RODO-2510 file (C-alpha; in nm, 4 decimals, decimal comma):
residues 616
     n   res          X          Y          Z
     1     m     2,5816    -0,5838    -1,6750
     2     t     2,4966    -0,3077    -1,4041
     3     t     2,5806     0,0324    -1,3128
     4     t     2,5579     0,2308    -0,9752
     5     n     2,5241     0,5910    -0,9302
     6     t     2,4140     0,8429    -0,6804
     7     k     2,1647     1,1452    -0,7444
     8     p     2,1713     1,3995    -0,4852
     9     s     1,8951     1,6510    -0,4917
    10     k     1,9065     1,9455    -0,7377
    11     i     1,7157     2,1895    -0,5306
    12     t     1,9439     2,4953    -0,4079
    13     r     1,9161     2,6567    -0,0745
    14     k     1,7866     3,0154    -0,1009
    15     h     1,6148     3,2766     0,1687
    16     s     1,3053     3,3221    -0,0268
    17     g     1,1712     2,9773     0,0206
    18     c     0,8382     2,8815     0,1200
    19     k     0,7341     2,9426     0,4969
    20     s     0,7374     2,5648     0,5639
    21     c     1,0637     2,4520     0,4260
    22     r     1,2095     2,7809     0,6137
    23     r     1,0876     2,6640     0,9404
    24     r     1,2197     2,3428     0,8597
    25     g     1,5766     2,4486     0,7767
    26     k     1,5219     2,2719     0,4381
    27     k     1,6158     2,3568     0,0733
    28     c     1,2965     2,4732    -0,1429
    29     d     1,2447     2,5047    -0,5134
    30     e     1,0051     2,7783    -0,4770
    31     a     0,7522     2,6564    -0,7233
    32     k     0,4384     2,7876    -0,7103
    33     p     0,1551     2,7469    -0,5740
    34     h     0,3029     2,4465    -0,3754
    35     c     0,6789     2,3480    -0,3729
    36     r     0,8072     1,9972    -0,4555
    37     a     0,8923     1,9433    -0,0688
    38     c     0,5722     2,0275     0,0421
    39     v     0,3509     1,8262    -0,2017
    40     r     0,5592     1,5340    -0,1038
    41     l     0,5191     1,5718     0,2592
    42     s     0,1627     1,6893     0,2628
    43     l     0,2231     2,0247     0,4290
    44     e     0,0753     2,3673     0,3898
    45     c     0,2772     2,5649     0,1923
    46     s     0,2794     2,9758     0,1513
    47     y     0,5203     3,2404     0,1103
    48     g     0,6013     3,5475     0,2970
    49     v     0,7503     3,6587     0,6068
    50     n     0,6415     3,5762     0,9618
    51     l     0,7295     3,8043     1,2252
    52     t     0,7053     3,6276     1,5992
    53     f     0,7855     3,8055     1,9300
    54     r     0,8813     3,6177     2,2408
    55     h     0,9453     3,7220     2,5964
    56     i     1,2286     3,4231     2,6932
    57     g     1,2669     3,4287     3,0825
    58     q     1,4271     3,2040     3,3165
    59     a     1,1457     2,9448     3,3164
    60     t     1,1529     2,9335     2,9669
    61     s     1,5090     2,9022     2,9294
    62     q     1,5220     2,5925     3,1881
    63     r     1,2548     2,3987     3,0162
    64     h     1,4607     2,3985     2,6919
    65     t     1,7764     2,2825     2,8685
    66     q     1,6998     2,0891     3,1671
    67     v     1,8760     1,7666     3,1823
    68     i     1,6492     1,4257     3,1775
    69     v     1,7046     1,2549     3,4999
    70     a     1,5808     0,9252     3,5376
    71     s     1,3890     0,8132     3,8689
    72     p     1,5837     0,5279     4,0689
    73     a     1,2855     0,2932     4,0925
    74     a     1,2391     0,0537     3,8158
    75     a     0,8640    -0,0416     3,7417
    76     i     0,9469    -0,2406     3,4528
    77     p     1,1355    -0,5437     3,5631
    78     a     1,5025    -0,5930     3,4452
    79     p     1,5810    -0,8511     3,1481
    80     a     1,4571    -1,1887     3,2807
    81     s     1,5253    -1,5378     3,0994
    82     r     1,2976    -1,6887     2,8936
    83     r     0,9850    -1,8597     3,0722
    84     a     0,8601    -2,1699     2,9058
    85     r     0,5403    -2,1277     2,6924
    86     s     0,1700    -2,1338     2,8790
    87     e    -0,1675    -2,0764     2,8173
    88     n    -0,1689    -1,8520     3,1168
    89     g     0,0405    -1,5750     2,9888
    90     p     0,2801    -1,4540     2,6688
    91     p     0,6175    -1,6244     2,6950
    92     a     0,9199    -1,4434     2,8238
    93     k     1,1213    -1,2827     2,5688
    94     p     1,4876    -1,1402     2,6216
    95     r     1,4872    -0,7527     2,6830
    96     l     1,5586    -0,5572     2,3759
    97     f     1,8169    -0,3169     2,4732
    98     s     1,9522    -0,4101     2,8117
    99     d     2,2889    -0,2913     2,6656
   100     f     2,2772     0,0704     2,5241
   101     t     2,4793     0,1919     2,2306
   102     a     2,8733     0,2329     2,2639
   103     a     2,8446     0,5945     2,2498
   104     g     2,5896     0,6092     2,5664
   105     i     2,3161     0,8332     2,6500
   106     s     2,3691     1,1953     2,6443
   107     p     2,2466     1,3434     2,9742
   108     s     2,0401     1,6575     2,7934
   109     p     1,8826     1,6946     2,4455
   110     d     2,1602     1,8169     2,1634
   111     l     2,0147     2,1822     2,0970
   112     g     2,3314     2,3081     1,9839
   113     d     2,1615     2,3422     1,6646
   114     g     1,8030     2,3323     1,7198
   115     l     1,7855     1,9824     1,5944
   116     e     1,5360     1,8197     1,8907
   117     v     1,3217     2,1485     1,8118
   118     r     1,3429     2,0651     1,4335
   119     y     1,2600     1,7023     1,5006
   120     l     0,9462     1,7810     1,7171
   121     s     0,8304     1,9886     1,4256
   122     h     0,8557     1,7401     1,2149
   123     f     0,6987     1,5041     1,4189
   124     q     0,4009     1,7570     1,4636
   125     d     0,3590     1,8322     1,1193
   126     h     0,4060     1,5047     0,9466
   127     v     0,4916     1,1864     1,1109
   128     r     0,2177     1,1711     1,3778
   129     h    -0,0221     1,2075     1,0824
   130     l     0,1447     0,8365     0,9277
   131     l     0,1269     0,6634     1,2495
   132     p    -0,1666     0,4190     1,2782
   133     a    -0,4247     0,4898     1,5403
   134     l    -0,2317     0,7743     1,7053
   135     s    -0,4622     1,0013     1,9350
   136     m    -0,2142     1,2523     2,0151
   137     t    -0,3070     1,5770     1,8717
   138     s    -0,0335     1,8778     1,9544
   139     v     0,3289     1,8730     2,0470
   140     e     0,2389     1,9965     2,4051
   141     e     0,1371     1,6256     2,4967
   142     i     0,4614     1,4953     2,4102
   143     f     0,6301     1,7469     2,6564
   144     d     0,4118     1,6075     2,9776
   145     a     0,6630     1,3030     2,9818
   146     s     1,0365     1,3000     2,8846
   147     y     1,0210     0,9242     2,7642
   148     l     0,7139     1,0083     2,5124
   149     r     0,8961     1,3157     2,4023
   150     a     1,2331     1,1128     2,3425
   151     a     1,0480     0,8496     2,1405
   152     a     0,8630     1,0896     1,9367
   153     v     1,2005     1,2795     1,8545
   154     c     1,3361     0,9224     1,7822
   155     i     1,0650     0,8347     1,4997
   156     s     1,0935     1,1607     1,3523
   157     a     1,4689     1,1566     1,3276
   158     s     1,4241     0,8059     1,1556
   159     s     1,1782     0,9573     0,9205
   160     l     1,4215     1,2285     0,8105
   161     s     1,7062     0,9822     0,7759
   162     m     1,4830     0,8278     0,4618
   163     l     1,3480     1,1903     0,3500
   164     n     1,6950     1,3580     0,3504
   165     a     1,8673     1,0793     0,1710
   166     q     2,0630     1,0688    -0,1642
   167     i     1,9345     0,8040    -0,4390
   168     q     2,1071     0,4941    -0,5397
   169     s     2,0180     0,3612    -0,8992
   170     r     2,0737     0,0679    -1,1069
   171     h     2,0033     0,0009    -1,4498
   172     r     2,0360    -0,3081    -1,6197
   173     v     2,1734    -0,2919    -1,9933
   174     g     1,9373    -0,3415    -2,2293
   175     d     1,6410    -0,3732    -2,0051
   176     h     1,4048    -0,1047    -1,9423
   177     q     1,1697    -0,2316    -1,7236
   178     t     1,3678    -0,2858    -1,4056
   179     p     1,5624     0,0185    -1,3407
   180     v     1,5471     0,0280    -0,9419
   181     f     1,6321     0,3157    -0,7010
   182     s     1,6658     0,3103    -0,3545
   183     p     1,7325     0,5724    -0,1032
   184     l     2,1023     0,6125     0,1128
   185     v     1,9964     0,6611     0,4771
   186     d     2,1251     0,9947     0,6082
   187     s     2,3888     0,8826     0,8494
   188     r     2,3157     1,1663     1,0894
   189     h     1,9610     1,1564     1,1290
   190     h     2,0038     0,7485     1,1588
   191     r     2,2568     0,8135     1,4657
   192     q     2,0302     1,0665     1,6496
   193     a     1,7099     0,8224     1,6013
   194     r     1,9305     0,5297     1,7685
   195     n     2,0448     0,7904     2,0359
   196     y     1,7113     0,9152     2,1150
   197     h     1,5734     0,5651     2,0807
   198     d     1,7993     0,4363     2,3838
   199     r     1,7395     0,7569     2,6141
   200     a     1,3415     0,6688     2,5700
   201     l     1,3844     0,3070     2,6596
   202     q     1,6202     0,3817     2,9541
   203     l     1,3544     0,6430     3,0842
   204     c     1,0761     0,4001     3,0585
   205     r     1,2865     0,1190     3,2094
   206     t     1,3741     0,3328     3,5137
   207     a     1,0212     0,4973     3,5712
   208     s     0,8980     0,4954     3,8869
   209     a     0,5947     0,2905     4,0279
   210     s     0,3922     0,6033     4,0989
   211     d     0,4485     0,7289     3,7190
   212     v     0,3657     0,3615     3,5797
   213     l     0,0379     0,4025     3,7891
   214     n    -0,0254     0,7468     3,6554
   215     n     0,1119     0,7622     3,3027
   216     a     0,0596     0,3753     3,1983
   217     a    -0,0848     0,4899     2,8580
   218     s     0,1905     0,7267     2,7917
   219     i     0,4564     0,4717     2,8764
   220     l     0,3007     0,2080     2,6541
   221     r     0,2802     0,4698     2,3543
   222     t     0,6329     0,5178     2,4147
   223     l     0,7354     0,1506     2,3851
   224     v     0,4842     0,1509     2,0554
   225     l     0,6781     0,4250     1,8701
   226     l     1,0175     0,2600     1,9616
   227     a     0,9051    -0,0435     1,8100
   228     y     0,7673     0,1335     1,4675
   229     y     1,1351     0,2872     1,4829
   230     h     1,2759    -0,0724     1,4700
   231     h     1,0084    -0,1433     1,2037
   232     a     1,1230     0,1537     0,9840
   233     s     1,4828     0,1771     1,0751
   234     t     1,6962    -0,1150     1,2242
   235     n     1,5753    -0,4854     1,1485
   236     h     1,2750    -0,7338     1,1968
   237     l     1,4582    -0,8904     1,5013
   238     n     1,4592    -0,5859     1,6914
   239     f     1,1075    -0,5173     1,5741
   240     r     0,9766    -0,8625     1,6798
   241     l     1,1550    -0,7848     2,0352
   242     a     1,0205    -0,4573     2,0635
   243     v     0,6545    -0,5849     2,0264
   244     w     0,7363    -0,8563     2,2749
   245     d     0,8019    -0,5622     2,5323
   246     t     0,4927    -0,3904     2,4464
   247     l     0,3166    -0,7019     2,5280
   248     r     0,4705    -0,7895     2,8531
   249     f     0,4039    -0,4253     2,9621
   250     v     0,0557    -0,4676     2,8792
   251     s     0,0402    -0,7940     3,0636
   252     q     0,1896    -0,6602     3,3753
   253     c     0,0265    -0,3173     3,3714
   254     r    -0,3217    -0,3838     3,2243
   255     e    -0,5224    -0,2431     3,5025
   256     h    -0,3156     0,0736     3,5412
   257     i    -0,3678     0,1318     3,0900
   258     m    -0,7420     0,0732     3,1330
   259     r    -0,7735     0,3016     3,4089
   260     s    -0,5818     0,5678     3,2403
   261     p    -0,8022     0,8598     3,0787
   262     d    -0,6795     0,7488     2,7237
   263     g    -0,6018     0,4054     2,7890
   264     i    -0,8306     0,2650     2,5248
   265     g    -0,6634     0,4794     2,2615
   266     a    -0,3142     0,3469     2,3666
   267     l    -0,4310     0,0035     2,3715
   268     q    -0,6022     0,0607     2,0201
   269     m    -0,2304     0,2154     1,8861
   270     w    -0,0856    -0,1187     2,0597
   271     h    -0,3220    -0,3604     1,9026
   272     r    -0,2322    -0,2144     1,5760
   273     l     0,1228    -0,2508     1,6027
   274     c     0,0803    -0,6361     1,7326
   275     v    -0,1122    -0,6857     1,3770
   276     s     0,1608    -0,5244     1,1707
   277     h     0,3817    -0,7755     1,3155
   278     r     0,2449    -1,0709     1,2365
   279     l     0,3049    -1,0509     0,8554
   280     s     0,6620    -1,1525     0,9434
   281     k     0,5653    -1,4796     1,1159
   282     p     0,6346    -1,8081     0,9371
   283     p     0,3403    -1,9646     0,8193
   284     s     0,3934    -2,2871     1,0008
   285     l     0,3323    -2,1282     1,3373
   286     l     0,0233    -2,0987     1,5136
   287     l    -0,2644    -1,8489     1,4143
   288     e    -0,4786    -1,6307     1,6310
   289     g    -0,7289    -1,8742     1,7981
   290     e    -0,4829    -2,1782     1,8026
   291     g    -0,2805    -2,0871     2,1112
   292     v     0,0025    -1,8727     2,2160
   293     s     0,2615    -1,8448     1,9891
   294     s     0,6499    -1,8221     2,0562
   295     f     0,7181    -1,6283     1,7854
   296     s     0,4631    -1,3083     1,7673
   297     p     0,1865    -1,2097     2,0031
   298     n    -0,1237    -1,3927     1,9615
   299     c    -0,2059    -1,1339     2,1966
   300     f    -0,4885    -1,2649     2,4054
   301     p    -0,6762    -1,5826     2,2441
   302     d    -0,9682    -1,5671     2,4896
   303     p    -1,2086    -1,3798     2,2710
   304     t    -1,3864    -1,2945     2,5909
   305     d    -1,1113    -1,1198     2,7934
   306     h    -1,2005    -0,7513     2,8607
   307     l    -0,8985    -0,6036     2,7301
   308     y    -0,9044    -0,8030     2,3990
   309     l    -1,2735    -0,6785     2,3413
   310     s    -1,1610    -0,3261     2,4170
   311     c    -0,8844    -0,3335     2,1246
   312     v    -1,1308    -0,5525     1,8627
   313     l    -1,4634    -0,3615     1,9378
   314     g    -1,3089    -0,0213     1,9121
   315     m    -1,1362    -0,0460     1,6111
   316     s    -1,1883     0,2538     1,3553
   317     t    -1,2925     0,1132     0,9996
   318     d    -0,9044     0,2245     0,8923
   319     d    -0,7734    -0,0273     1,1460
   320     l    -1,0407    -0,2682     1,0970
   321     i    -0,9574    -0,3089     0,7306
   322     y    -0,5986    -0,3321     0,7796
   323     d    -0,6668    -0,6095     1,0408
   324     i    -0,8651    -0,7979     0,8187
   325     l    -0,6113    -0,7706     0,5310
   326     v    -0,3288    -0,8915     0,7354
   327     k    -0,5248    -1,1896     0,8963
   328     t    -0,6425    -1,2935     0,5712
   329     m    -0,2934    -1,2836     0,3945
   330     e    -0,1658    -1,4575     0,7098
   331     i    -0,4291    -1,7523     0,6715
   332     r    -0,3418    -1,7554     0,2657
   333     a     0,0134    -1,7887     0,3457
   334     r    -0,0475    -2,1371     0,5471
   335     l    -0,2676    -2,2482     0,2839
   336     i    -0,0174    -2,1903     0,0117
   337     v     0,2823    -2,3016     0,1780
   338     f     0,0994    -2,6292     0,3233
   339     r    -0,0143    -2,7067    -0,0642
   340     s     0,3384    -2,6401    -0,1860
   341     v     0,5044    -2,8785     0,0425
   342     a     0,2495    -3,1260     0,0520
   343     s     0,2706    -3,1668    -0,3161
   344     t     0,6774    -3,1955    -0,3086
   345     y     0,6914    -3,4206    -0,0439
   346     r     0,4164    -3,6340    -0,1389
   347     i     0,1915    -3,6093     0,1926
   348     q    -0,1332    -3,4659     0,2401
   349     d    -0,2243    -3,0910     0,3224
   350     s    -0,4381    -3,1850     0,5723
   351     s    -0,2281    -3,4357     0,7486
   352     r    -0,0893    -3,4006     1,0993
   353     e     0,2948    -3,4024     0,9713
   354     i     0,2206    -3,1090     0,7202
   355     g     0,2733    -2,8394     0,9901
   356     p     0,6506    -2,9631     1,1577
   357     v     0,7301    -3,0790     0,7789
   358     a     0,6663    -2,7389     0,6377
   359     h     0,8394    -2,5706     0,9241
   360     n     1,1453    -2,7594     0,8873
   361     v     1,1532    -2,6983     0,5114
   362     l     1,1013    -2,3233     0,5466
   363     n     1,3605    -2,3089     0,8020
   364     t     1,6003    -2,5106     0,5861
   365     m     1,5261    -2,2570     0,2727
   366     l     1,4875    -1,9400     0,4814
   367     g     1,8142    -2,0042     0,6320
   368     r     1,6489    -1,9834     1,0197
   369     c     1,7754    -2,1320     1,3004
   370     s     1,4501    -2,1800     1,5095
   371     a     1,4623    -2,3048     1,8985
   372     p     1,2916    -2,6650     1,9719
   373     d     0,9645    -2,4943     2,0968
   374     e     0,8971    -2,3780     1,7259
   375     y     0,8844    -2,7462     1,6284
   376     e     0,6290    -2,8234     1,8835
   377     e     0,4600    -2,5265     1,7884
   378     a     0,4168    -2,6180     1,4639
   379     q     0,2968    -2,9951     1,5669
   380     e     0,0497    -2,8220     1,8140
   381     g    -0,0987    -2,6569     1,4588
   382     f    -0,4656    -2,7945     1,4217
   383     v    -0,5897    -2,5652     1,1269
   384     r    -0,4997    -2,6953     0,8057
   385     g    -0,6382    -2,8068     0,4749
   386     p    -0,9723    -2,6940     0,4102
   387     h    -1,0424    -2,5979     0,7689
   388     l    -0,8473    -2,2941     0,6699
   389     l    -1,1337    -2,2118     0,4353
   390     g    -1,3731    -2,1455     0,7640
   391     l    -1,1267    -1,9025     0,8947
   392     l    -1,1128    -1,7131     0,5710
   393     t    -1,5129    -1,7287     0,5701
   394     v    -1,4967    -1,5368     0,9173
   395     q    -1,2362    -1,2798     0,7620
   396     k    -1,5110    -1,2441     0,4742
   397     e    -1,7805    -1,1923     0,7040
   398     r    -1,5710    -0,9107     0,8924
   399     l    -1,5195    -0,7292     0,5546
   400     e    -1,9103    -0,7026     0,5235
   401     v    -1,8860    -0,5465     0,8716
   402     w    -1,6383    -0,3127     0,7444
   403     r    -1,8193    -0,2114     0,4202
   404     s    -2,1332    -0,1676     0,6446
   405     r    -1,9344     0,0582     0,8502
   406     v    -1,8055     0,2851     0,5923
   407     k    -2,1630     0,2867     0,4176
   408     e    -2,2927     0,4107     0,7391
   409     s    -2,0449     0,6710     0,7878
   410     r    -1,9750     0,8224     0,4409
   411     p    -1,9376     0,7583     0,0663
   412     i    -1,6030     0,6638    -0,0113
   413     g    -1,5924     0,7766    -0,3598
   414     k    -1,7192     0,9265    -0,6334
   415     r    -1,7484     0,7892    -1,0069
   416     g    -1,7782     0,9753    -1,3214
   417     v    -2,0497     0,9279    -1,5592
   418     g    -2,0158     1,1758    -1,8450
   419     a    -2,0045     1,5124    -1,7073
   420     a    -2,1788     1,4212    -1,3848
   421     t    -2,0440     1,2502    -1,0607
   422     e    -2,2173     1,0098    -0,8699
   423     e    -2,1280     0,9288    -0,5017
   424     v    -2,0273     0,5605    -0,4717
   425     s    -1,9788     0,3414    -0,1296
   426     c    -1,6790     0,1107    -0,1350
   427     v    -1,9408    -0,1597    -0,0827
   428     d    -2,0230    -0,1299    -0,4683
   429     i    -1,6931    -0,2070    -0,6530
   430     s    -1,8053    -0,1475    -1,0168
   431     i    -1,5295    -0,1969    -1,2038
   432     p    -1,5569     0,0004    -1,5394
   433     y    -1,5964     0,3370    -1,3448
   434     h    -1,3463     0,6138    -1,2499
   435     w    -1,3173     0,6321    -0,8861
   436     a    -1,1894     0,9686    -0,6876
   437     y    -1,1451     0,9138    -0,3182
   438     p    -1,1533     1,2091    -0,0589
   439     s    -0,8104     1,0914     0,0857
   440     h    -0,5050     0,8637    -0,0004
   441     r    -0,5962     0,6269     0,2994
   442     d    -0,9827     0,5951     0,1615
   443     a    -0,8280     0,4797    -0,1788
   444     m    -0,5600     0,2658    -0,0134
   445     n    -0,8505     0,1260     0,1986
   446     a    -1,0342     0,0034    -0,1304
   447     v    -0,7488    -0,1334    -0,2662
   448     y    -0,6983    -0,3554     0,0648
   449     c    -1,0683    -0,4613     0,0174
   450     i    -1,0170    -0,5804    -0,3200
   451     l    -0,7199    -0,7687    -0,2136
   452     c    -0,9105    -0,9502     0,0462
   453     e    -1,1907    -1,0088    -0,2133
   454     m    -0,9597    -1,1438    -0,4635
   455     m    -0,7846    -1,4039    -0,1804
   456     f    -1,1332    -1,5310    -0,0751
   457     e    -1,1981    -1,6057    -0,4503
   458     e    -0,8648    -1,7717    -0,4977
   459     a    -0,9146    -1,9998    -0,2086
   460     h    -1,2502    -2,0926    -0,3262
   461     g    -1,1654    -2,1627    -0,6713
   462     a    -0,9039    -2,3957    -0,5119
   463     f    -1,1315    -2,6439    -0,3375
   464     m    -1,4076    -2,8404    -0,4267
   465     s    -1,7682    -2,7812    -0,3106
   466     d    -1,6813    -3,0714    -0,0373
   467     g    -1,3422    -2,9240     0,0670
   468     s    -1,1081    -3,1276    -0,1514
   469     p    -0,8616    -2,9487    -0,3326
   470     t    -0,8693    -2,9009    -0,6775
   471     d    -0,5833    -2,8383    -0,9793
   472     r    -0,7061    -2,4932    -1,1347
   473     n    -0,9880    -2,2330    -1,0744
   474     s    -1,3240    -2,2474    -1,2379
   475     d    -1,3962    -2,0229    -1,5269
   476     s    -1,6367    -1,8272    -1,3129
   477     s    -1,3740    -1,7817    -1,0525
   478     t    -1,0922    -1,6818    -1,2993
   479     a    -1,3392    -1,4293    -1,4490
   480     k    -1,4163    -1,2750    -1,1184
   481     l    -1,0451    -1,2433    -1,0173
   482     d    -0,9660    -1,0915    -1,3908
   483     d    -1,2387    -0,8222    -1,2885
   484     l    -1,1048    -0,7411    -0,9539
   485     a    -0,7679    -0,7120    -1,0713
   486     h    -0,8960    -0,4429    -1,3239
   487     g    -1,0640    -0,2580    -1,0657
   488     a    -0,7754    -0,2481    -0,8495
   489     c    -0,5775    -0,1346    -1,1169
   490     q    -0,8528     0,1558    -1,1986
   491     i    -0,8280     0,2567    -0,8431
   492     i    -0,4393     0,2842    -0,8442
   493     g    -0,4493     0,4790    -1,1358
   494     t    -0,6425     0,7618    -0,9070
   495     l    -0,3577     0,7639    -0,6551
   496     d    -0,1179     1,0409    -0,6017
   497     f     0,1939     0,8485    -0,5968
   498     t     0,3930     1,1342    -0,4407
   499     t     0,1774     1,0997    -0,1251
   500     s     0,2263     0,7205    -0,1336
   501     s     0,6108     0,7982    -0,0947
   502     t     0,5408     0,8464     0,2948
   503     a     0,1829     0,7779     0,3548
   504     d     0,2405     0,3958     0,4064
   505     v     0,5743     0,3602     0,5997
   506     y     0,4052     0,1993     0,8998
   507     t     0,1306     0,0356     0,7241
   508     f     0,1112    -0,1729     0,3987
   509     s     0,2379     0,0238     0,1361
   510     l     0,1219     0,0326    -0,2686
   511     a     0,4433    -0,1742    -0,3802
   512     e     0,3397    -0,4464    -0,1320
   513     c    -0,0125    -0,4020    -0,2498
   514     l     0,1143    -0,4556    -0,6430
   515     l     0,3192    -0,7719    -0,5155
   516     q     0,0010    -0,9108    -0,3738
   517     f    -0,1657    -0,8706    -0,6862
   518     v     0,0924    -1,0380    -0,9052
   519     f     0,0438    -1,3475    -0,6585
   520     l    -0,3067    -1,3289    -0,6837
   521     w    -0,3445    -1,2807    -1,0622
   522     r    -0,1178    -1,3155    -1,3533
   523     s    -0,1642    -1,1916    -1,7177
   524     d     0,0703    -1,0137    -1,9566
   525     t    -0,1311    -0,7190    -1,9382
   526     l    -0,1503    -0,6832    -1,5684
   527     f     0,2584    -0,7050    -1,5425
   528     d     0,2911    -0,4701    -1,8519
   529     y     0,0740    -0,2109    -1,6613
   530     i     0,2637    -0,2575    -1,3568
   531     l     0,5978    -0,2715    -1,4793
   532     t     0,5817    -0,0114    -1,7370
   533     i     0,2972     0,2272    -1,6334
   534     v     0,2733     0,2263    -1,2566
   535     w     0,6235     0,1914    -1,1809
   536     p     0,8143     0,4235    -1,3594
   537     e     0,5510     0,6906    -1,2276
   538     l     0,6051     0,5647    -0,8792
   539     e     1,0002     0,5540    -0,9064
   540     r     0,9915     0,9225    -1,0638
   541     k     0,7707     1,0490    -0,7674
   542     t     0,9000     0,8444    -0,4748
   543     r     1,2296     0,7402    -0,5449
   544     g     1,2206     0,4304    -0,3920
   545     f     1,0898     0,5742    -0,0382
   546     e     0,7801     0,4122    -0,0793
   547     h     0,8467     0,1088     0,1501
   548     s     0,6933    -0,0564     0,4543
   549     h     0,7783    -0,4041     0,5681
   550     y     1,0062    -0,4522     0,2522
   551     p     1,2096    -0,1953     0,0348
   552     t     1,0078    -0,0887    -0,2626
   553     h     1,3267    -0,2301    -0,4731
   554     l     1,2714    -0,5761    -0,3206
   555     a     0,8961    -0,5668    -0,4430
   556     k     0,9820    -0,4368    -0,7743
   557     r     1,2619    -0,7119    -0,8457
   558     i     1,0304    -0,9622    -0,7290
   559     i     0,7157    -0,8688    -0,9553
   560     s     0,9812    -0,8704    -1,2748
   561     q     1,1051    -1,2288    -1,1709
   562     i     0,7536    -1,3278    -1,1020
   563     s     0,7079    -1,1869    -1,4596
   564     g     0,9546    -1,4424    -1,5948
   565     y     0,8257    -1,7327    -1,4378
   566     w     0,4980    -1,6468    -1,6124
   567     s     0,6552    -1,6446    -1,9380
   568     q     0,7777    -2,0021    -1,8748
   569     g     0,4207    -2,0979    -1,7774
   570     r     0,4579    -2,1029    -1,4231
   571     a     0,2402    -1,9431    -1,1825
   572     v     0,4242    -1,7924    -0,8578
   573     t     0,1599    -1,7685    -0,5865
   574     l     0,3903    -1,6487    -0,2833
   575     v     0,7584    -1,5503    -0,2301
   576     m     0,9379    -1,4837     0,0912
   577     p     1,2991    -1,3263     0,0839
   578     a     1,5691    -1,5662     0,2469
   579     v     1,7338    -1,3119     0,4646
   580     p     1,8362    -1,3136     0,8185
   581     e     1,5953    -1,2043     1,0635
   582     d     1,8511    -0,9630     1,2276
   583     i     1,9970    -0,8313     0,8623
   584     s     1,9803    -0,4319     0,8789
   585     k     1,7317    -0,2308     0,6958
   586     l     2,0368    -0,0462     0,5403
   587     k     2,1735    -0,3833     0,3918
   588     l     1,7962    -0,4475     0,2665
   589     l     1,8021    -0,0765     0,0777
   590     d     2,1278    -0,1506    -0,0923
   591     i     2,0276    -0,2494    -0,4350
   592     n     2,3279    -0,4655    -0,4641
   593     q     2,2643    -0,6808    -0,1751
   594     p     2,2366    -1,0459    -0,2857
   595     i     1,9319    -1,1689    -0,1687
   596     d     1,7860    -1,5131    -0,2293
   597     v     1,4025    -1,5842    -0,2309
   598     v     1,2103    -1,8886    -0,1417
   599     v     0,9182    -1,9228    -0,4057
   600     c     0,5983    -2,1063    -0,3776
   601     g     0,3874    -2,1666    -0,6976
   602     h     0,2152    -2,4049    -0,9611
   603     d     0,2474    -2,5324    -1,3180
   604     a     0,0008    -2,5192    -1,5909
   605     d    -0,1428    -2,8495    -1,4855
   606     g    -0,1894    -2,7237    -1,1209
   607     t     0,1200    -2,9140    -0,9724
   608     a     0,2205    -2,7465    -0,6735
   609     w     0,5939    -2,6539    -0,5966
   610     i     0,8414    -2,4696    -0,3762
   611     e     1,1964    -2,3894    -0,4368
   612     k     1,4752    -2,1479    -0,3569
   613     t     1,6356    -1,9106    -0,6208
   614     p     1,8562    -1,5892    -0,6371
   615     l     1,6720    -1,2609    -0,6772
   616     r     1,7734    -1,0982    -0,9858
***
């Protein structure tokens, strides 16, 4: 039995709120020294009155009311039919929005209530700090290009559609471990985000040849921002097609981008986007280095390509650890799925048939309808069985590179020893100490690092020294996984969950990290810590906003269900939601939406299995 209710905010609107809330037109609870809204959004909170005097002349007035007119020449090609996949370039994909919303694109921004100004202010104060690898530093840069301004307003409206939302909650009678919360999206901001998306995309599609030549980096940034909008607000299919749009633009205009003053910065932002998308790819399709995938951009398989090197060698430490985490998870997912399918269907996980068999099994269970070239791609994959361990070794070596870069640049944390504190680098994962990190991102990077370590240790314990699989992890591997999980819990205990509510929307969220931890290590203590200590505090401070690839309530429900498997003596190692790729984010946010999941795991004797089950 379940009950559903909606809890609106209890903050009342007054004229004596803090400067930040008054500037944004928001309600303020007037808490001192920092109000709740500013703490949640990591904004500077101060009280008082600001008096600003401006001279509004004809030029200024025209700047804010001018009509956005698209150039007639089209530098970005119109939608084209899909070409056959080849090694010489990425496969063609259908254009994302060749037909725009039924309401059409308004010829000028809606400034009747200052909404666009509000969106731009929110982008400057909040959203731009969350976007990975974004190098823009001020709103003035956005005004230089109409398409970039429209994209910034789009993603800002998308952000506010979640932050201004009411809360949906569901409590199970007699079960205090699994109440779930989820935001009800603000329809006004959601609709405005779609309108500005359509405008930005039209302006990019109709950009003149000279505009592409001189502003290729800005156009690429625009397309990346629009892709992140789909990541946060629409569905995974639109996100995937938007990523393909960016890849097509880079392939066609790479020389213009490389010659742009900030071309390398735009490419870094684009590469981070491509990495984010890899998590949605079926494990049976080609990994990076195996060839060009028909599903997601394995951007440039040639490691000597100049553009590829510019993206990889110029990574920041934040981008590098994220890239290592995603690729390690991608390799592990294939390892788990191949092993589960091989055990269930009595074939070798190193057999050439394992790829197409696994792809067929996943498509059936997930309800996917894939094109024939996906089956051909699954047959072409040549990395399987113990060979996957070699790819994990590469990522392990990259993790050492990341550690050395962090150690050279700055100490990442401190640990308390009595009354004194001692600086500690992330390369020293000393479990029993309390860690304090200078920023939320540094703490999350440390969590990513431990997740990678756990995946390396799990894979090492799953195979003999000769590469043959074993039924269970060794005692030493088990002890190390336990230590790593304990260390991760200590770091999570230092996090400010209020910051987590918005800081990880475009990266890998804390809720998703907790889900990965229970894939890698299961114990009654860990489940109790996550479900009874961490999650109530997370829900109290984030109210379900803290999500990235999948909503937070799904992660908690999956963890709770994994706990049920564990109580029956079954270990779950991977869970994939069986939802259509085009299911809207609004439906995924609905806690009453029925969802099935595909579960991989093994029994106490090490026998692997795969099954489909409803998510409770």
